[in-house]
N, C-alpha and C positions, 0 to 999 in steps of 0.2 A: 302835052301833058296827059298822063294816064289818068282816066277817071276812076275813082274809088267806088266799089260796089259793096252792098250790105249782104252778108251771109245769112240766109233765112234760118229761123229756129227749127229745132227738131219737133216733128209732130209724130206721136206714136200711133200705131194702127188701132182701129176701133176695137173695144173690148168684146164686141159681138163676134169678131172674126177669130178670137182666140178660143181654142177648145179647151174647156176646163174639165179636167177629170176629177170629179169630186170623191170618186171611190179610192181609198188608200188601202194598199195591200200590207198586211202585217205578217211577219214571219211567225209561223205557228210554233209554239213551244214543243220541244220533244217530250214524248211521254217518258216519265222517269223509269229507268230500268231497275227492275227488282232482281235481287240475288238471293240465292238460298246458300246460307253459310252453315258450316258444320264444324264443330270443335275437333281439331286434329291431335293437338298435343299440349301439354303444360310444362313450363320450364320454371326452374327455381330462381333464374336471374335473366337479365337482358342480354348478357354476353352469350350465354348458352343458345338463346333464341336466335340471335344474330348470326352465330357461327353456323346454325342449321340452314339459315336463309342463304348465306353466302356460299355455302357448300353446294347448294342446288344450282348456283350461277345462272339463274333464270330471272331473278326479281330485282327491280329498282325501286327506290323510294318514290312515292306518288304524293300523298298528302296526309296531314293529321286531322283528327276530329275528336274533340273533347265531349264526352257523354257522361251520363250520371253513373255509369258503371266504371268509368275510368277513360284514360286517353287511348284512342285507337290509331295506330300507325298503318296506313294502308301501302301495299306494294303492288306494283303493276308488272306485267310481262315486259322484259326489256328487248324483246325482238321487234316491238313497234316504237315508233318515234313518240316522244313526249307530246309534241304538238300535232295532234291528229287522232284518228280513230284508234281505240285501244283494244287489245285482245281481251275477250270476255273472262279469261282465267285471271284470278286475283287472290291475294291472301292479306291478312291483316293481323297485327299483334295487339292484344288488349292487355294494358297495364292495370291490372285489377286494383281498384281504389281501396279495397278491403284488406289486402295482403300484399306480399312482395312477389307473387307469382306473375309470370307472363304467359298468356294463353295464345296459341296460334290457332287461327280460324282460316279455313280455305273454303272457296265457293264450289258449287257443283259443276260449273261450266268448264269445258275442256278448251285446249289452246286452238285458236283458229287465226291463221296468218295469210290466208289466200288473198283477201281484199284489203290488206293492210299495207301501209307504206312503212316498210321495215327500217329499223335503225341502221345507220352506217357507221356506228362507233367501232373502235378497234376491239377485236375479240381478245379474250385473255390468251389464246394460243398465239395470236399475232404479237401481242405485247411481250410474251415470253420470248419469242424468236427475235424481236428487236432488241431486247435486253441482253440476249446472248451475243448478238453482233456488237453491241456497245461494250460489253465486258471484254471482247476480243480486241478492242481498241481499233474498231472499224469506223471510219468517218461517215457522217450522215449521207453524203453524196453516194458513197459506196453502198450504204444500206438500202437507199432508194433503188439503186441498180439491181442489187441482188433480189429485192422483193419483186421488181418488175420481171426478172427472169423466171420467177416462179408463178407468174401470172396473177399476183395479188393486186386487187383494185384498192387504191387508197388515195388520200389527198396528202400533199406535202405538208400542209399545215397541221394535219393530225400527227404525223410521224415527228414533226419538229417540236410540237407541243409535248408529246410524250417523252422525247429525249430530254427536254428541258426539265420535265418533272423527275426524271432519272437523276439528272445532274443535282437538282435541289435535294433530293433524298439522300444522295451520297455526300455532297459537299456543303449542304446548307444554303442560306440565303446569300445573295450576291453582295449586299451591302454589310459593312462591319464598321463599328466605331473603335476608337482607341481603347475605351473601357472593355468592350467585348474582346478586342485583340489581347489585351493583357490577360483577361480571364481565360482565353483559350491557352495562352502561353503557360499560365499556372496550372491548368488542368493537364497539360502534357509535359510538365517539368519533372515529374516524378521519375527517378531512376528505375528502369524496368529490370526484372530478372532476366527476361529474354534478350540475348545479345543482339538479336536482329530486329527488335522492336524500335522504331524511331521515337526520339523525345527531344525536348527543347532544354539543353543544359544551361543556356544562357540567353537572356533577353533584356532589352532596355526600352522603356516607353517614356516619352517626354510629352506631357499634356500641354505645356505652354499656357500658363493661366491667362495671359493676355490674348483674347480671342482675335484681336486685329492682326496679331503677328502669326500668320498661318505657317511661315517658313520654320518657326521654332518648334512646331508640332512634328515629332519624328519618332521613328521606332527602329529597332535592330533585332532581328531574330535569327538564331542559328539552330539548325536541325541536324541531328546525326544519330548514330547508333554506337553501342559500346564496341562492336567488332570494327566499325570503320575507324574509330579513334585509335585502336591499337596499331593501325597501319602507320600512324604519325611517328611511332617510336622506330620504325624500320628505315627511315631515310632522313638525311640532313638537308634535303632541298625541298622547296615549296613551289608550286605552280599556282598562280592566282590570276583571276580575271573577273570582269563584270560582263554580264550578258543581258539583252533586252528582249523585247517582243515575246515575254512569257506572261507578264502581269498586265491586265487591262488598264490598270491605273498608271502605267508607265514607270513603275518602280524597278530599280535594277536588281538582279539576282546575282549574288557573289558566289563564285565557285573557288574552292581551295582544295589542293590535293598534291599528289606527287607522282612520279613516274618510276618504274622499276628498270631493271637491266634489259628488259625487252622493249622499253620505250612505250609501255602501256600506262595509261593514266589510272590512278586510284584515288577516288575522292575521300576526303576527310569528313565532308558533310556539305550542306547547302545553306546560304544565308540569304535573307530578304531584308532590305533596308530601304529607307526613303531617298537616300542619296548614295553616291560612291565617293565620299570624301575620305580624308585621311582617318578621321574618327571611326568611320564605318568599317574600314578594313582593319584598323587596329583592334576594333571589337571582335572581328572574326578570328584574328590571329590570337588574341588573349583567351578566346573561348576554348581553344585547344588546350592550353595550359590548365585552365580551370576545370575542364572536363575530365582530363587525365589525372588531375591531382598531383602531378609531378612534373619536373622539368624535363625538356627534351632538347636535343642539340640540333639546331638549325642554323646554317650559315650561308645558304644560297637561296636566291629568289629568281624565278623566271617569270616574266611578265612583259607587257608592252611598255610603252613609254609614259604610262600614267604616273604622274608625280604623287598621286594619293596612295597608290599601292606601294611605291618605293619608300615614301616617307614613313608610312605606317609600319612597313617591315623593319626599318632601322629603328623606329621608336620602340618596338616591341623586343626585337632581337639584338639590338646594339648597333653601333656605327661600324664595327669591324665585320661587315658581311659583304658578300659578293652579289651584286645586282646584274643579272644577265638580261640583255635586251633581246626580245624575240626577233630572230632573223627575218621571219616572214613579214612581220609588221614593218620592220625597218626597210626592207626592199620595196614593199608596197608604197611607203611614204616617199621613198627616193624616186620611184617611178612617177608619182604624182607631181614631182618638182623637176621633171626633166625639161620642162619648157624653159628652164634657165639655161639650157645647154643648146648650142647650135645643132641643128637637125642632123648634120653630117657626122657628128661625134657621138650621138646618143647611144647606139649599139655598142661601140667600143668602150664607152664609159661604163655601161652596165656589165660588160664582159670583165672589165677590171675590177669592179666592185664584187662580182662573183668569185673572182680569183682571190682577191684580198680576204674574203670571208673564209677561205680554207686554211688560213694561217693556223699552225699547229700549236703556237703558244703566244704569250704576251710580247716576247722579244721579237718574234718574226712579224707579228702585226705592227707593232710600233715602227719597225724599220720599213715595213711595206707601206704604211699609211703616209710616212714622210715622203717617199719617193713617189707615191700616188699624188699627193698635193703638188709636188714639184713638176711632175708630168703635165697635169691639166692647168696648171698656172702658166706653164709655157705655151699652152694652146689658147691662152686668153679666155678661160672659162672661170674667171674670178668670182663671179656672182654665185655660181653653183658650188664652188669650193668654199666660199664663206658660209654657205648654208650647211655644208657637210661639216666644217670645223666647228661650228656653233652647236650643232646637234649630234651628229653621229660620229664624230672623231674626238668628242671631249666627254661630256656628261653621260652620254648613252653609247659608248664605244664598245661595250662588251657583247657584240653580236657575232664574233668569229667563232669557228668550231672548237678551237682549242682553249677556249676561255676557262673551262673546267673539265676535269676528268669524269667520265661516266655521267655526264649531264647533258641534256638536250639543249640545243641552241635555239629552240623555238617552241612555241606553245600549241602545236598542232594536235597533240593528244588531248588537251583540254578543250580546244575548239571543237574537236570531233565528239567529245562527251557532251558538250552543250547542244550540238546538232542532234544527238540521240534523244535528249530530253524533249526537244521540240518536236521531233518526228514521232516518237513512240509514246510519250507521256501526255503532251498536251495537244497532239494532232495539229501542231502549228496554229493553234487557236490561243488568243490572249485571254487567260482566265481572270475572273475577278479575284482580288486579294484573298477574300474568305475561302474561296474554293482552291486557290493555288496552295495555300497553307496546308490543306489536307493532301494536295498532291505532293508537297515536299515530304510529308510523313511517308506516303506510299513510295515515293521514289527512293528515299534513303533506306527504307526497309528492303526494297527490291535489290539495291546495290549490295546491301549487307548479306542478304541471302545467297547472292551469287558466290561468295566466298565459302559460306557454310556448305553449299551443294557441290563445291569444287568446280564450279563453272568458270571461276576466275581465281587467279593465284598471283601473289606478289612474288615475282622472280628476283632473287638476290644475286644470281649469276646469269649471264647472257646465254640464251638458248641458241645452239648452233643448228642451223637449218641444213637440210640435205644439199641445197644449192651451194652453201658455204663450204661444206665438206668436200664437194665435187671440185670447186674452184681451188681450194687448198691443196687437194690431191694432185691436180694437174699442175699447179704451180710447183709443187715438190718434185714432180717428174719432169719438169722443164729443164732446159739447159742453162738456166741462170746461175751465175756464180755469185755466191754470197760470202762476204768477209766478215770478220767479227773481231771484237776487242773485249777481253775479259777485265771487268772492274772488280771492286772490292765485294760488293753484294749483288752484282747483276752482270749480265753479258749484253753487249750492244752488237747488233747484226745490221749490216748495211746492204739493203737489197736494191738492185737496179729497178727503175721505174719504167713503165711503158715498154717499148720494144727493145730496150738495152738488155744485154746479156751479162754485163759486168760494169763495175764502177771503179774508178781509180781513186787513189788516195787524195788526189788534188780535188776531185769532185766531192768527196766527203768533207774535206776542209772547207770548201766553198759553202756547203750547206750548214756545217756546224758554226762557222764564223760569219755566216750571213754576208758573203762577199758579193753583193750586187749594189750598183750605184744608180741603175735606172729601173723603171717599173717593167720594161721588157725583159731585162736580165732577171728581175725577180720572177716573172712568170716562167722563165725557162730553167733557171737554176734551183730555185727553191723546191721544185717538185721533181727533181731528177733522181734523188736518192731517198729511199724510205728507211728511217732509222727505227729499228725494232729493238725493244728492251725486254729481256726475259730474266727472272730471278735466278740467281746463282745458288742453287739449292741441291742437295743430294737426292731428294725425291721429286724430280720434275714431272714425274707422271701425274702428280697431284696439283702442281702449281704452274703448269705451262699456260693455263688459261688466265693467269694473272699478268701476262705479258701486255706490253703497250706498243703502239706503232704510230708513226706520224702521218700515215696515209689517210685520205678522206673517208674511206670506208670505215676504218676503225674509229675515227672521231665521231662518226655518225651512228654507227651500230655497235660499237664497243667489241667488235671482233672482226678480224679480216683474214684474207687467205694467206697473208704473209705469216701471221702467228701460227695458223693451222699448218701451212706448208713447212715451216722450219721445224715444228714439233714432230711432223711426220719424218722429215729427213733425219732428225736426231733420235728417232725411235722412242720419243716420249709418248706417243699416242699412235693408234692405228685407225685408219679411216673406216667407216662401215662399208660392207661390201657393195651396197647400193651405189656408193660414191664412185666406184671404179667402172660402172657399166656404160659410161659415155666415152667414146673415143676422144683422145686429146685434140683440142682445137674445134670440137663440136659442141654446140650449145645444148644444154639439158632441156628436154621437153617438160612441159608442165604435168604435174600429177605424179602419183606413186609409180615407181618402176615395176615392170612386170616381174612376177615371182617365178614363172615357169615358161619355158619355150614351147612352141607348137611341136606337135609330133613329127618325127623323122627329120627334124632340123637340128643340126649341130652348131652350137654356139662357138 
């Protein structure tokens, strides 16, 4: 057994051994500095005095002192840090208690900065340079890099804080209440005289008196200009979509517009809502009517599979409208469900869907989808076919190219427009709602001014590029034999597709009567003959470009080499000289063709 021991108590050292220093050292008080002041100027008000001080760019506020003569406001030299030794030079303003005058006094000492710890604040010149970069839409990281290239010494926190101050001065505070939001809408709802000034033609605020029900608190805002609204009269089709990652609070931004004959997107305006439900899109669609003050003819919608957009469109424009499913979204969703298909068939199945998408009209598509289902059911892919029948071959089946004339089968132009907003307007940063609203005004005004400055134009006829002229000219000079049939108001031309040089009457009947029983026959026969239709008019030099063709190029670009080539053969048009400078069978190089040959070389 272990014996327990007692730990001894602590005994301090004898007090005699501790040296006690009875003398205490006190810090001597500095001798008060005396300054000799002299009166320099007298001002009639405070603003005039402060303007003079600010213009010198030398002084910063130091402290106040109330005296029997009045309040004295002292200013120090801003070359020295606030916490530390100060420059002997100084000034002060005396607000005379006997009258409204403001008197400026300056001391007799001159500036001395040799032994002082100078201030590291941003200079006015550097602030001006940073503001210039910010106005040019340059991101903060790029601003840091450019300043380092110039050898400027700075702290990132300083630059970031100054950029935050710039944002606040431009866009206001980051937080906004529903009451402030409504007041902002009211302030910007007046119809401006300037056609390119953005305004809020329509808005909706729901406060939801029950504080516990946060979901009922909602708002809808539509921003546009008078010039952008006029574009809505030029087209009967609408592209609509919702995009995210623009507003910090996570609210969707609703885009609505149309495309012209060059497939370029033209916005009607921009909307911000708390949700993307049917009521939100119906609000945006109705805002166009209310803003124009007159009815417009709209019969076609191009969008993704969102039921909210489609139901809102039918609610506003009626049930007898055409709802086009974006082909890109459809294909992307099909690719995500390829796990329902055996791995060995996936590539062939996607190839068949791509082929079916090139159908030139509804009858061809309906016949093609029937034999498509038949083919893949025979290969025991029932699970995937059920998915296709329930989604893409029934309620959302308008994703083929020939679903509507002169109408895009996808929303790529709108998606590209959304990307431009994120890259150029918001720097891919999510803005607080209060600041994004101001950005909506700036963006809408910018889009409108593009039309005013002729930087952008709504094209009502397809622009024929030099490459198309060249292809059409070479096709006209080729050995392909084209047959035709004269109808009452038009003429049908039957052009051989691919490497064929002629087509038989039997091939034409197969295409027109859709004589194919398997999907392999469909892929081979449906695209063997292109049927081109031109108006039967006395003056075809003016109406040749109203022709239509069943080839994929025309369905996508509203113009093809067959229309151009036939018109050249029939002497309706003449190709530009630049289109003839490439030998037949050779691909045209990129860029403008040369205007002159080199010396001593004969073309």
